[in-house]
N, C-alpha and C positions, 0 to 999 in steps of 0.2 A: 498444713492446713489444706484440707480439700478444695478443689478447684471451685464448687459450688459455693462452700462457705466463704472462700477469698472473694467471689463475685459478690456475694450479698453484704459482705463487711465494706467494700469498697462502696457500693450502691449506697450504703447506709451513710457511710463518711461523707459522700459527695452531697447527699441530701440535705445532710446536717451542717454541712458547711466546713468540716475538719479539715485542717490543712494536712495534706498527706506528705507534700514535698516542701522543704523550707524553699523560700524565695530567694535565697541566697546559694541554693545547691551549685548553681554553675560558676559561682564565684570560687569555689574549693579549687586548689591547686592539683594539677595533674599529679604531683608526688604524694598527695593526702590520700589518694584513693588505693594505693598498694600498687605499685608498677609492678609490671611482669618482668623477669630477669630477661634481657634480650638473649635471641640466639642468633650466634654470629659466625660466619665463615669467612675465611679470608678470599683475597682475590686468587683467581685461578682454581678455584672449587670447581668441579663438574657439575652440571646441571644433574645428572643422575645423583650425586651426592646431597644435593641442595633439595631435591625434591623428597628423597627418603627420609631426610631430618624433617621436613615439614609433614609428612605423611604420619611418622611415627611420632611427633610431638604434638600432633594436630594443632598446628599454627598457619596461619595465614602469610607470614613473612618472616624473612631472614634479614639480618643488618649484614653488611658487607663492610669488612673493615680491612685497612691496608697493614702493612707489616708493623707498623707501629702501634696498632690498635684503634686507630681514628676511623670514624665512620666515612664512608666513601660511596655507599650505595644502598638500596633495599630490593630485596627481590621478593616479589609477591605472589600469591596465587593468580592475580591477575596478568601479571607480566608472563606468567608460566603458560596461562590459558592464550593469550592475545599472541606471544610473541614465540611460544616455543611449540605448542600442541599441533600437530599437524604439519610443522615447518622443520622441526629438527628431528632427524632419525638417528643421530648418535649421541645420546645423552653423556656418555663417559666422555666423549671427544669434545662436546662445547663445555664451555667455563661460563660460570655466572656473569662475569663482567660484562660479557656479549648481549646479556638480556636483562641487566638490573636497570633500576632507575638510578641515575647518577646523581650525587649530590643531592639527596632528597631534603624536603625541607624537616627540620629537626627543632626541638625546642628544650628549653630548661625546665627541670621539675617544678618550677615556682609559677609556671604560666598557669592560667586558669583553664577550666573544663570549657568554659564560653568559647575562649580563645582558640582553643583545640578543635573544638565541633566547627567553629568558622573556618578555621583553616582546611580541615578535611571535607567541609562542604563545598567550599570555593575551589579547591584544588580537584576535588572528583578522586580523593583516595580515603582509605579506613584506617590507616596507620601513621603515627607520629612517632618517630625515634625520639627519645629523651637522652640528652646528652649532658656531660659535664663541663666545666668551664675549658677543659682541654680539647672539646670535640669526641671525647670516649664514650660510646653508649652506655648507659646507666640503667635503661629501662625502655619501655616501649608501651604506647597505650593505643587502643583501637576503639572505634565506635561501641563495639560490643561492651568493653569494658566501663564506658560512661554510662551506658544504658543501665548495666549491671550494678554500677554505684546507686544510681536514680532508683532502682526498682529495690535495692536492700534498704534504702532510707525510707521510701514509701511503706514496706513490708514492716519495718520496725515500727513506724507512726501508726499503723493499722493494729498491730499488737498491743500498743499502747491504748489507743482508742477502743479496742476490744477488752480490755482488762478493766477499761472504764465503762465498761458496756454500752457502746453506742446504741 
């Protein structure tokens, strides 16, 4: 759908009072929106390797795991920008555990999107690692993922309304 058509359809739906987003959408679980597979690296991984992975995979965070695979930290683009850029000259010699956020807040997949957004807003971060009962990473959710879920739902509602000729 072209931008002008989408804008027109949204405006019409709003004028007509068509509900574009279900009132319970933020009650959806984090696991229900399609968790991204987490990218993990072990303790001792060089910053150069971490940055390369983030650039190649176009992600804003890596989960750091110990030798048993349990979550021990997260390394984000914000960590890189605030703690590494302009301060560390040897990215091969520096390791991720020196700059990661230790023991990040993590959640289980059944926690709601509303809860995740509250965590991220209050904590000032954009990623929440999702772990199983053994604290093993099984996914990650970002603010962008939640927004994309809401937009997909809204676009589906618009498609239904257009078919009904708003």
